[in-house]
PDB file of N, H, CA, C and O in Angstrom:
ATOM      1  N   MET A   1     121.570 134.937  43.805  1.00  0.00           N
ATOM      2  CA  MET A   1     121.074 136.050  43.556  1.00  0.00           C
ATOM      3  C   MET A   1     120.600 136.017  41.984  1.00  0.00           C
ATOM      4  O   MET A   1     121.436 135.520  41.230  1.00  0.00           O
ATOM      5  N   ASN A   2     119.462 136.444  41.420  1.00  0.00           N
ATOM      6  H   ASN A   2     118.783 136.847  42.032  1.00  0.00           H
ATOM      7  CA  ASN A   2     119.380 136.443  40.174  1.00  0.00           C
ATOM      8  C   ASN A   2     120.397 137.451  39.271  1.00  0.00           C
ATOM      9  O   ASN A   2     120.424 138.672  39.426  1.00  0.00           O
ATOM     10  N   SER A   3     121.230 136.704  38.296  1.00  0.00           N
ATOM     11  H   SER A   3     121.208 135.713  38.171  1.00  0.00           H
ATOM     12  CA  SER A   3     122.134 137.632  37.582  1.00  0.00           C
ATOM     13  C   SER A   3     121.519 138.373  36.881  1.00  0.00           C
ATOM     14  O   SER A   3     122.371 139.148  36.445  1.00  0.00           O
ATOM     15  N   SER A   4     120.459 138.673  36.434  1.00  0.00           N
ATOM     16  H   SER A   4     119.767 138.044  36.788  1.00  0.00           H
ATOM     17  CA  SER A   4     119.821 139.478  35.734  1.00  0.00           C
ATOM     18  C   SER A   4     119.227 140.986  36.344  1.00  0.00           C
ATOM     19  O   SER A   4     118.900 142.022  35.766  1.00  0.00           O
ATOM     20  N   LEU A   5     119.252 140.592  37.779  1.00  0.00           N
ATOM     21  H   LEU A   5     119.518 139.750  38.248  1.00  0.00           H
ATOM     22  CA  LEU A   5     118.982 141.805  38.391  1.00  0.00           C
ATOM     23  C   LEU A   5     119.943 143.125  38.551  1.00  0.00           C
ATOM     24  O   LEU A   5     121.104 143.030  38.152  1.00  0.00           O
ATOM     25  N   LYS A   6     119.598 144.047  38.984  1.00  0.00           N
ATOM     26  H   LYS A   6     118.655 144.124  39.308  1.00  0.00           H
ATOM     27  CA  LYS A   6     120.656 145.183  39.133  1.00  0.00           C
ATOM     28  C   LYS A   6     120.957 145.331  40.740  1.00  0.00           C
ATOM     29  O   LYS A   6     120.043 145.301  41.564  1.00  0.00           O
ATOM     30  N   THR A   7     122.176 145.476  41.055  1.00  0.00           N
ATOM     31  H   THR A   7     122.919 145.501  40.386  1.00  0.00           H
ATOM     32  CA  THR A   7     122.130 145.535  42.809  1.00  0.00           C
ATOM     33  C   THR A   7     122.658 146.930  42.987  1.00  0.00           C
ATOM     34  O   THR A   7     123.554 147.480  42.346  1.00  0.00           O
ATOM     35  N   VAL A   8     121.852 147.452  44.093  1.00  0.00           N
ATOM     36  H   VAL A   8     121.125 147.005  44.614  1.00  0.00           H
ATOM     37  CA  VAL A   8     121.996 149.193  44.236  1.00  0.00           C
ATOM     38  C   VAL A   8     122.270 148.747  45.652  1.00  0.00           C
ATOM     39  O   VAL A   8     121.413 148.074  46.227  1.00  0.00           O
ATOM     40  N   ARG A   9     123.493 149.095  46.311  1.00  0.00           N
ATOM     41  H   ARG A   9     124.189 149.641  45.844  1.00  0.00           H
ATOM     42  CA  ARG A   9     123.877 149.153  47.406  1.00  0.00           C
ATOM     43  C   ARG A   9     123.876 150.519  48.265  1.00  0.00           C
ATOM     44  O   ARG A   9     124.631 151.455  48.005  1.00  0.00           O
ATOM     45  N   VAL A  10     122.997 150.523  49.257  1.00  0.00           N
ATOM     46  H   VAL A  10     122.383 149.762  49.469  1.00  0.00           H
ATOM     47  CA  VAL A  10     122.164 151.459  50.230  1.00  0.00           C
ATOM     48  C   VAL A  10     123.582 151.720  51.364  1.00  0.00           C
ATOM     49  O   VAL A  10     124.167 150.728  51.798  1.00  0.00           O
ATOM     50  N   PHE A  11     123.954 152.890  51.696  1.00  0.00           N
ATOM     51  H   PHE A  11     123.478 153.696  51.343  1.00  0.00           H
ATOM     52  CA  PHE A  11     124.735 152.902  52.519  1.00  0.00           C
ATOM     53  C   PHE A  11     123.975 153.760  53.698  1.00  0.00           C
ATOM     54  O   PHE A  11     123.506 154.882  53.502  1.00  0.00           O
ATOM     55  N   ILE A  12     123.936 153.220  54.669  1.00  0.00           N
ATOM     56  H   ILE A  12     124.317 152.310  54.828  1.00  0.00           H
ATOM     57  CA  ILE A  12     123.221 154.267  55.840  1.00  0.00           C
ATOM     58  C   ILE A  12     124.738 154.736  57.068  1.00  0.00           C
ATOM     59  O   ILE A  12     125.682 154.069  57.490  1.00  0.00           O
ATOM     60  N   SER A  13     124.402 155.860  57.236  1.00  0.00           N
ATOM     61  H   SER A  13     123.635 156.402  56.893  1.00  0.00           H
ATOM     62  CA  SER A  13     125.487 156.113  58.104  1.00  0.00           C
ATOM     63  C   SER A  13     124.871 156.697  59.613  1.00  0.00           C
ATOM     64  O   SER A  13     123.838 157.244  59.997  1.00  0.00           O
ATOM     65  N   SER A  14     125.801 156.362  60.044  1.00  0.00           N
ATOM     66  H   SER A  14     126.641 155.917  59.732  1.00  0.00           H
ATOM     67  CA  SER A  14     125.608 157.063  61.447  1.00  0.00           C
ATOM     68  C   SER A  14     126.649 157.195  62.141  1.00  0.00           C
ATOM     69  O   SER A  14     127.212 156.318  62.797  1.00  0.00           O
ATOM     70  N   THR A  15     127.028 158.616  61.986  1.00  0.00           N
ATOM     71  H   THR A  15     126.571 159.328  61.454  1.00  0.00           H
ATOM     72  CA  THR A  15     128.230 159.036  62.681  1.00  0.00           C
ATOM     73  C   THR A  15     128.416 159.766  64.102  1.00  0.00           C
ATOM     74  O   THR A  15     129.372 160.293  64.671  1.00  0.00           O
ATOM     75  N   PHE A  16     126.990 159.541  64.431  1.00  0.00           N
ATOM     76  H   PHE A  16     126.213 159.112  63.970  1.00  0.00           H
ATOM     77  CA  PHE A  16     126.785 160.454  66.005  1.00  0.00           C
ATOM     78  C   PHE A  16     126.223 159.337  66.720  1.00  0.00           C
ATOM     79  O   PHE A  16     125.389 158.617  66.170  1.00  0.00           O
ATOM     80  N   ARG A  17     126.562 159.157  67.754  1.00  0.00           N
ATOM     81  H   ARG A  17     127.240 159.741  68.201  1.00  0.00           H
ATOM     82  CA  ARG A  17     126.416 157.999  68.734  1.00  0.00           C
ATOM     83  C   ARG A  17     124.678 157.840  69.129  1.00  0.00           C
ATOM     84  O   ARG A  17     124.097 156.799  69.434  1.00  0.00           O
ATOM     85  N   ASP A  18     124.192 158.998  69.028  1.00  0.00           N
ATOM     86  H   ASP A  18     124.665 159.844  68.781  1.00  0.00           H
ATOM     87  CA  ASP A  18     122.848 159.239  69.270  1.00  0.00           C
ATOM     88  C   ASP A  18     122.072 158.885  68.276  1.00  0.00           C
ATOM     89  O   ASP A  18     120.847 158.911  68.391  1.00  0.00           O
ATOM     90  N   MET A  19     122.696 158.501  67.149  1.00  0.00           N
ATOM     91  H   MET A  19     123.691 158.480  67.055  1.00  0.00           H
ATOM     92  CA  MET A  19     121.996 158.010  65.709  1.00  0.00           C
ATOM     93  C   MET A  19     121.596 156.616  65.557  1.00  0.00           C
ATOM     94  O   MET A  19     120.745 156.223  64.759  1.00  0.00           O
ATOM     95  N   HIS A  20     122.469 155.666  66.622  1.00  0.00           N
ATOM     96  H   HIS A  20     123.160 155.985  67.270  1.00  0.00           H
ATOM     97  CA  HIS A  20     121.938 154.157  66.109  1.00  0.00           C
ATOM     98  C   HIS A  20     120.746 153.720  66.331  1.00  0.00           C
ATOM     99  O   HIS A  20     120.352 152.787  65.631  1.00  0.00           O
ATOM    100  N   ALA A  21     120.010 154.187  67.190  1.00  0.00           N
ATOM    101  H   ALA A  21     120.330 154.945  67.758  1.00  0.00           H
ATOM    102  CA  ALA A  21     118.418 153.839  67.240  1.00  0.00           C
ATOM    103  C   ALA A  21     117.619 154.188  65.759  1.00  0.00           C
ATOM    104  O   ALA A  21     116.864 153.461  65.114  1.00  0.00           O
ATOM    105  N   GLU A  22     118.032 155.430  65.508  1.00  0.00           N
ATOM    106  H   GLU A  22     118.645 156.020  66.033  1.00  0.00           H
ATOM    107  CA  GLU A  22     117.344 155.281  64.325  1.00  0.00           C
ATOM    108  C   GLU A  22     118.229 154.875  62.766  1.00  0.00           C
ATOM    109  O   GLU A  22     117.661 154.620  61.704  1.00  0.00           O
ATOM    110  N   ARG A  23     119.329 154.894  62.928  1.00  0.00           N
ATOM    111  H   ARG A  23     119.790 155.100  63.791  1.00  0.00           H
ATOM    112  CA  ARG A  23     119.975 153.536  61.804  1.00  0.00           C
ATOM    113  C   ARG A  23     119.424 152.323  62.158  1.00  0.00           C
ATOM    114  O   ARG A  23     118.622 151.989  61.285  1.00  0.00           O
ATOM    115  N   ASP A  24     119.503 151.423  63.149  1.00  0.00           N
ATOM    116  H   ASP A  24     120.154 151.694  63.858  1.00  0.00           H
ATOM    117  CA  ASP A  24     118.405 150.261  63.323  1.00  0.00           C
ATOM    118  C   ASP A  24     117.229 150.047  62.983  1.00  0.00           C
ATOM    119  O   ASP A  24     116.686 149.010  62.603  1.00  0.00           O
ATOM    120  N   HIS A  25     116.627 151.639  63.216  1.00  0.00           N
ATOM    121  H   HIS A  25     117.068 152.482  63.526  1.00  0.00           H
ATOM    122  CA  HIS A  25     115.040 151.510  62.482  1.00  0.00           C
ATOM    123  C   HIS A  25     115.201 151.413  61.275  1.00  0.00           C
ATOM    124  O   HIS A  25     114.566 150.476  60.792  1.00  0.00           O
ATOM    125  N   LEU A  26     115.942 152.141  60.390  1.00  0.00           N
ATOM    126  H   LEU A  26     116.458 152.902  60.782  1.00  0.00           H
ATOM    127  CA  LEU A  26     116.108 152.166  59.070  1.00  0.00           C
ATOM    128  C   LEU A  26     115.875 150.749  58.486  1.00  0.00           C
ATOM    129  O   LEU A  26     114.925 150.319  57.831  1.00  0.00           O
ATOM    130  N   ILE A  27     117.064 150.118  58.927  1.00  0.00           N
ATOM    131  H   ILE A  27     117.836 150.467  59.459  1.00  0.00           H
ATOM    132  CA  ILE A  27     117.690 148.845  58.611  1.00  0.00           C
ATOM    133  C   ILE A  27     116.717 147.520  58.920  1.00  0.00           C
ATOM    134  O   ILE A  27     116.676 146.514  58.212  1.00  0.00           O
ATOM    135  N   GLN A  28     115.998 147.732  60.054  1.00  0.00           N
ATOM    136  H   GLN A  28     116.031 148.549  60.629  1.00  0.00           H
ATOM    137  CA  GLN A  28     115.081 146.736  60.525  1.00  0.00           C
ATOM    138  C   GLN A  28     113.750 147.013  59.982  1.00  0.00           C
ATOM    139  O   GLN A  28     113.118 146.047  59.554  1.00  0.00           O
ATOM    140  N   ASP A  29     113.206 148.218  59.931  1.00  0.00           N
ATOM    141  H   ASP A  29     113.719 149.002  60.279  1.00  0.00           H
ATOM    142  CA  ASP A  29     111.787 148.307  59.506  1.00  0.00           C
ATOM    143  C   ASP A  29     111.689 148.972  57.944  1.00  0.00           C
ATOM    144  O   ASP A  29     110.977 148.461  57.078  1.00  0.00           O
ATOM    145  N   GLN A  30     112.315 149.898  57.769  1.00  0.00           N
ATOM    146  H   GLN A  30     112.893 150.313  58.472  1.00  0.00           H
ATOM    147  CA  GLN A  30     112.380 150.625  56.261  1.00  0.00           C
ATOM    148  C   GLN A  30     112.798 149.678  55.314  1.00  0.00           C
ATOM    149  O   GLN A  30     112.185 149.682  54.246  1.00  0.00           O
ATOM    150  N   TYR A  31     113.852 148.736  55.492  1.00  0.00           N
ATOM    151  H   TYR A  31     114.349 148.733  56.360  1.00  0.00           H
ATOM    152  CA  TYR A  31     114.753 148.129  54.539  1.00  0.00           C
ATOM    153  C   TYR A  31     113.582 146.872  54.344  1.00  0.00           C
ATOM    154  O   TYR A  31     113.921 146.166  53.395  1.00  0.00           O
ATOM    155  N   ARG A  32     112.615 146.517  54.824  1.00  0.00           N
ATOM    156  H   ARG A  32     112.339 147.090  55.595  1.00  0.00           H
ATOM    157  CA  ARG A  32     112.045 145.519  54.394  1.00  0.00           C
ATOM    158  C   ARG A  32     111.019 145.697  53.207  1.00  0.00           C
ATOM    159  O   ARG A  32     110.729 144.949  52.273  1.00  0.00           O
ATOM    160  N   GLU A  33     110.492 147.178  53.637  1.00  0.00           N
ATOM    161  H   GLU A  33     110.728 147.785  54.395  1.00  0.00           H
ATOM    162  CA  GLU A  33     109.708 147.718  52.696  1.00  0.00           C
ATOM    163  C   GLU A  33     110.178 148.227  51.376  1.00  0.00           C
ATOM    164  O   GLU A  33     109.412 148.359  50.422  1.00  0.00           O
ATOM    165  N   ARG A  34     111.610 148.547  51.330  1.00  0.00           N
ATOM    166  H   ARG A  34     112.232 148.439  52.105  1.00  0.00           H
ATOM    167  CA  ARG A  34     112.217 148.992  49.990  1.00  0.00           C
ATOM    168  C   ARG A  34     112.446 147.793  49.369  1.00  0.00           C
ATOM    169  O   ARG A  34     112.416 147.893  48.143  1.00  0.00           O
ATOM    170  N   LEU A  35     112.716 146.442  49.886  1.00  0.00           N
ATOM    171  H   LEU A  35     112.741 146.360  50.883  1.00  0.00           H
ATOM    172  CA  LEU A  35     113.054 145.190  49.508  1.00  0.00           C
ATOM    173  C   LEU A  35     111.792 144.787  48.207  1.00  0.00           C
ATOM    174  O   LEU A  35     112.047 144.367  47.079  1.00  0.00           O
ATOM    175  N   VAL A  36     110.425 145.069  48.788  1.00  0.00           N
ATOM    176  H   VAL A  36     110.218 145.410  49.705  1.00  0.00           H
ATOM    177  CA  VAL A  36     109.254 145.310  47.736  1.00  0.00           C
ATOM    178  C   VAL A  36     109.714 145.832  46.979  1.00  0.00           C
ATOM    179  O   VAL A  36     110.363 145.259  46.104  1.00  0.00           O
ATOM    180  N   VAL A  37     109.532 147.286  47.038  1.00  0.00           N
ATOM    181  H   VAL A  37     109.005 147.751  47.749  1.00  0.00           H
ATOM    182  CA  VAL A  37     109.956 148.063  46.104  1.00  0.00           C
ATOM    183  C   VAL A  37     110.832 147.660  44.951  1.00  0.00           C
ATOM    184  O   VAL A  37     110.392 147.424  43.826  1.00  0.00           O
ATOM    185  N   THR A  38     112.181 147.592  45.320  1.00  0.00           N
ATOM    186  H   THR A  38     112.538 147.783  46.234  1.00  0.00           H
ATOM    187  CA  THR A  38     113.131 147.185  44.515  1.00  0.00           C
ATOM    188  C   THR A  38     112.950 145.665  43.687  1.00  0.00           C
ATOM    189  O   THR A  38     113.359 145.442  42.548  1.00  0.00           O
ATOM    190  N   HIS A  39     112.246 144.723  44.557  1.00  0.00           N
ATOM    191  H   HIS A  39     111.914 144.904  45.482  1.00  0.00           H
ATOM    192  CA  HIS A  39     112.164 143.710  43.555  1.00  0.00           C
ATOM    193  C   HIS A  39     110.753 143.816  42.773  1.00  0.00           C
ATOM    194  O   HIS A  39     110.625 142.932  41.925  1.00  0.00           O
ATOM    195  N   GLU A  40     109.756 144.641  42.873  1.00  0.00           N
ATOM    196  H   GLU A  40     109.860 145.358  43.561  1.00  0.00           H
ATOM    197  CA  GLU A  40     109.253 145.240  41.537  1.00  0.00           C
ATOM    198  C   GLU A  40     109.957 145.798  40.553  1.00  0.00           C
ATOM    199  O   GLU A  40     109.535 145.554  39.422  1.00  0.00           O
ATOM    200  N   ALA A  41     110.728 146.350  40.621  1.00  0.00           N
ATOM    201  H   ALA A  41     111.071 146.548  41.539  1.00  0.00           H
ATOM    202  CA  ALA A  41     111.649 147.098  39.630  1.00  0.00           C
ATOM    203  C   ALA A  41     113.019 146.157  39.049  1.00  0.00           C
ATOM    204  O   ALA A  41     113.961 146.427  38.305  1.00  0.00           O
ATOM    205  N   SER A  42     112.630 145.026  39.740  1.00  0.00           N
ATOM    206  H   SER A  42     111.865 144.807  40.345  1.00  0.00           H
ATOM    207  CA  SER A  42     113.672 143.962  39.241  1.00  0.00           C
ATOM    208  C   SER A  42     115.173 144.506  39.596  1.00  0.00           C
ATOM    209  O   SER A  42     115.968 144.598  38.661  1.00  0.00           O
ATOM    210  N   THR A  43     115.570 144.856  40.868  1.00  0.00           N
ATOM    211  H   THR A  43     114.924 144.781  41.627  1.00  0.00           H
ATOM    212  CA  THR A  43     116.679 145.431  41.371  1.00  0.00           C
ATOM    213  C   THR A  43     116.684 144.931  42.864  1.00  0.00           C
ATOM    214  O   THR A  43     115.721 144.922  43.631  1.00  0.00           O
ATOM    215  N   ALA A  44     117.993 144.511  43.119  1.00  0.00           N
ATOM    216  H   ALA A  44     118.776 144.519  42.497  1.00  0.00           H
ATOM    217  CA  ALA A  44     118.309 144.202  44.423  1.00  0.00           C
ATOM    218  C   ALA A  44     119.147 145.343  45.165  1.00  0.00           C
ATOM    219  O   ALA A  44     120.107 145.986  44.743  1.00  0.00           O
ATOM    220  N   ALA A  45     118.373 145.409  46.627  1.00  0.00           N
ATOM    221  H   ALA A  45     117.593 144.885  46.970  1.00  0.00           H
ATOM    222  CA  ALA A  45     119.266 146.001  47.357  1.00  0.00           C
ATOM    223  C   ALA A  45     119.830 145.499  48.608  1.00  0.00           C
ATOM    224  O   ALA A  45     119.266 144.769  49.423  1.00  0.00           O
ATOM    225  N   GLU A  46     121.107 146.018  48.664  1.00  0.00           N
ATOM    226  H   GLU A  46     121.565 146.611  48.002  1.00  0.00           H
ATOM    227  CA  GLU A  46     121.916 145.737  49.950  1.00  0.00           C
ATOM    228  C   GLU A  46     121.801 146.679  50.756  1.00  0.00           C
ATOM    229  O   GLU A  46     121.680 147.818  50.303  1.00  0.00           O
ATOM    230  N   PRO A  47     121.810 146.409  52.438  1.00  0.00           N
ATOM    231  CA  PRO A  47     122.313 147.384  53.276  1.00  0.00           C
ATOM    232  C   PRO A  47     123.625 147.492  53.647  1.00  0.00           C
ATOM    233  O   PRO A  47     124.333 146.496  53.799  1.00  0.00           O
ATOM    234  N   ARG A  48     124.032 148.670  53.816  1.00  0.00           N
ATOM    235  H   ARG A  48     123.457 149.479  53.693  1.00  0.00           H
ATOM    236  CA  ARG A  48     125.871 148.722  53.750  1.00  0.00           C
ATOM    237  C   ARG A  48     125.754 149.626  55.019  1.00  0.00           C
ATOM    238  O   ARG A  48     124.836 150.438  55.134  1.00  0.00           O
ATOM    239  N   ARG A  49     126.978 149.406  56.216  1.00  0.00           N
ATOM    240  H   ARG A  49     127.724 148.747  56.122  1.00  0.00           H
ATOM    241  CA  ARG A  49     127.185 149.932  57.278  1.00  0.00           C
ATOM    242  C   ARG A  49     128.551 150.076  56.947  1.00  0.00           C
ATOM    243  O   ARG A  49     129.228 149.097  56.632  1.00  0.00           O
ATOM    244  N   GLN A  50     129.035 151.289  56.998  1.00  0.00           N
ATOM    245  H   GLN A  50     128.486 152.085  57.255  1.00  0.00           H
ATOM    246  CA  GLN A  50     130.014 152.047  57.117  1.00  0.00           C
ATOM    247  C   GLN A  50     131.093 151.363  58.498  1.00  0.00           C
ATOM    248  O   GLN A  50     130.650 151.358  59.646  1.00  0.00           O
ATOM    249  N   THR A  51     132.520 150.816  58.180  1.00  0.00           N
ATOM    250  H   THR A  51     132.880 150.820  57.247  1.00  0.00           H
ATOM    251  CA  THR A  51     133.158 150.527  59.064  1.00  0.00           C
ATOM    252  C   THR A  51     134.755 151.427  58.757  1.00  0.00           C
ATOM    253  O   THR A  51     134.941 152.166  57.790  1.00  0.00           O
ATOM    254  N   ARG A  52     135.414 151.233  59.461  1.00  0.00           N
ATOM    255  H   ARG A  52     135.263 150.633  60.247  1.00  0.00           H
ATOM    256  CA  ARG A  52     136.630 151.704  59.101  1.00  0.00           C
ATOM    257  C   ARG A  52     137.547 150.958  57.813  1.00  0.00           C
ATOM    258  O   ARG A  52     138.118 151.461  56.845  1.00  0.00           O
ATOM    259  N   ARG A  53     137.432 149.763  58.198  1.00  0.00           N
ATOM    260  H   ARG A  53     136.968 149.354  58.984  1.00  0.00           H
ATOM    261  CA  ARG A  53     137.957 149.240  56.627  1.00  0.00           C
ATOM    262  C   ARG A  53     137.184 149.434  55.483  1.00  0.00           C
ATOM    263  O   ARG A  53     137.775 149.234  54.422  1.00  0.00           O
ATOM    264  N   SER A  54     135.855 149.818  55.418  1.00  0.00           N
ATOM    265  H   SER A  54     135.375 149.981  56.280  1.00  0.00           H
ATOM    266  CA  SER A  54     134.912 150.211  54.015  1.00  0.00           C
ATOM    267  C   SER A  54     135.455 151.653  53.939  1.00  0.00           C
ATOM    268  O   SER A  54     135.731 152.075  52.816  1.00  0.00           O
ATOM    269  N   THR A  55     135.614 152.345  54.860  1.00  0.00           N
ATOM    270  H   THR A  55     135.390 152.002  55.773  1.00  0.00           H
ATOM    271  CA  THR A  55     135.548 153.671  54.519  1.00  0.00           C
ATOM    272  C   THR A  55     137.043 153.848  53.823  1.00  0.00           C
ATOM    273  O   THR A  55     137.072 154.616  52.862  1.00  0.00           O
ATOM    274  N   GLY A  56     138.083 153.318  54.149  1.00  0.00           N
ATOM    275  H   GLY A  56     138.059 152.694  54.930  1.00  0.00           H
ATOM    276  CA  GLY A  56     139.674 153.143  53.536  1.00  0.00           C
ATOM    277  C   GLY A  56     139.381 152.865  52.219  1.00  0.00           C
ATOM    278  O   GLY A  56     139.744 153.621  51.318  1.00  0.00           O
ATOM    279  N   ARG A  57     138.491 151.420  51.936  1.00  0.00           N
ATOM    280  H   ARG A  57     138.196 150.806  52.668  1.00  0.00           H
ATOM    281  CA  ARG A  57     138.689 151.077  50.571  1.00  0.00           C
ATOM    282  C   ARG A  57     137.999 151.921  49.802  1.00  0.00           C
ATOM    283  O   ARG A  57     138.380 152.015  48.635  1.00  0.00           O
ATOM    284  N   ALA A  58     136.621 152.885  50.318  1.00  0.00           N
ATOM    285  H   ALA A  58     136.311 152.808  51.266  1.00  0.00           H
ATOM    286  CA  ALA A  58     136.191 153.819  49.615  1.00  0.00           C
ATOM    287  C   ALA A  58     137.191 155.068  49.125  1.00  0.00           C
ATOM    288  O   ALA A  58     137.192 155.544  47.989  1.00  0.00           O
ATOM    289  N   LYS A  59     137.923 155.433  50.081  1.00  0.00           N
ATOM    290  H   LYS A  59     137.922 155.047  51.003  1.00  0.00           H
ATOM    291  CA  LYS A  59     138.802 156.879  49.596  1.00  0.00           C
ATOM    292  C   LYS A  59     140.081 156.260  48.740  1.00  0.00           C
ATOM    293  O   LYS A  59     140.827 157.045  48.154  1.00  0.00           O
ATOM    294  N   SER A  60     140.330 154.728  48.679  1.00  0.00           N
ATOM    295  H   SER A  60     139.724 154.090  49.155  1.00  0.00           H
ATOM    296  CA  SER A  60     141.561 154.616  48.061  1.00  0.00           C
ATOM    297  C   SER A  60     140.638 154.196  46.511  1.00  0.00           C
ATOM    298  O   SER A  60     141.182 154.394  45.425  1.00  0.00           O
ATOM    299  N   ALA A  61     139.307 153.648  46.591  1.00  0.00           N
ATOM    300  H   ALA A  61     138.864 153.487  47.474  1.00  0.00           H
ATOM    301  CA  ALA A  61     138.377 153.827  45.154  1.00  0.00           C
ATOM    302  C   ALA A  61     138.556 155.212  44.516  1.00  0.00           C
ATOM    303  O   ALA A  61     139.115 155.390  43.433  1.00  0.00           O
ATOM    304  N   ALA A  62     137.879 156.453  45.511  1.00  0.00           N
ATOM    305  H   ALA A  62     137.425 156.308  46.390  1.00  0.00           H
ATOM    306  CA  ALA A  62     137.982 157.591  44.883  1.00  0.00           C
ATOM    307  C   ALA A  62     139.487 158.107  44.559  1.00  0.00           C
ATOM    308  O   ALA A  62     139.680 158.865  43.608  1.00  0.00           O
ATOM    309  N   ARG A  63     140.134 157.834  45.072  1.00  0.00           N
ATOM    310  H   ARG A  63     139.977 157.219  45.845  1.00  0.00           H
ATOM    311  CA  ARG A  63     141.719 158.566  44.533  1.00  0.00           C
ATOM    312  C   ARG A  63     141.803 157.590  43.323  1.00  0.00           C
ATOM    313  O   ARG A  63     142.358 158.272  42.461  1.00  0.00           O
ATOM    314  N   ARG A  64     141.609 156.634  42.910  1.00  0.00           N
ATOM    315  H   ARG A  64     141.158 156.080  43.610  1.00  0.00           H
ATOM    316  CA  ARG A  64     141.980 155.615  41.953  1.00  0.00           C
ATOM    317  C   ARG A  64     141.158 156.360  40.712  1.00  0.00           C
ATOM    318  O   ARG A  64     141.639 156.578  39.600  1.00  0.00           O
ATOM    319  N   SER A  65     139.998 156.654  41.088  1.00  0.00           N
ATOM    320  H   SER A  65     139.607 156.477  41.992  1.00  0.00           H
ATOM    321  CA  SER A  65     139.346 157.083  40.080  1.00  0.00           C
ATOM    322  C   SER A  65     139.292 158.601  39.310  1.00  0.00           C
ATOM    323  O   SER A  65     138.739 158.819  38.232  1.00  0.00           O
ATOM    324  N   THR A  66     140.035 159.618  40.175  1.00  0.00           N
ATOM    325  H   THR A  66     140.485 159.441  41.050  1.00  0.00           H
ATOM    326  CA  THR A  66     140.200 160.698  39.384  1.00  0.00           C
ATOM    327  C   THR A  66     141.443 160.757  38.776  1.00  0.00           C
ATOM    328  O   THR A  66     141.721 161.694  38.029  1.00  0.00           O
TER     329      THR A  66
END
C-alpha cells in the first residue's frame, strides 16, 4: 500500500442475525464503489467486521485513552 495514503477503516456492524444479508451486500457491492471514491481522494478504505476479539481490544483502547 502506498505510504502517502491515509487509511480509513470502515466498521460494518451486524448485531442481529437477520442483518447478515444487508452487511454482506454492503461489503460485496457498496465497498467496491467506495474504493473508487477513496482512491480519488488519496485515501485507502478497509472493511472491518466486529469479532469478539476486536471488541475486547476496542474496549481496552477506549479505557486507556480516558
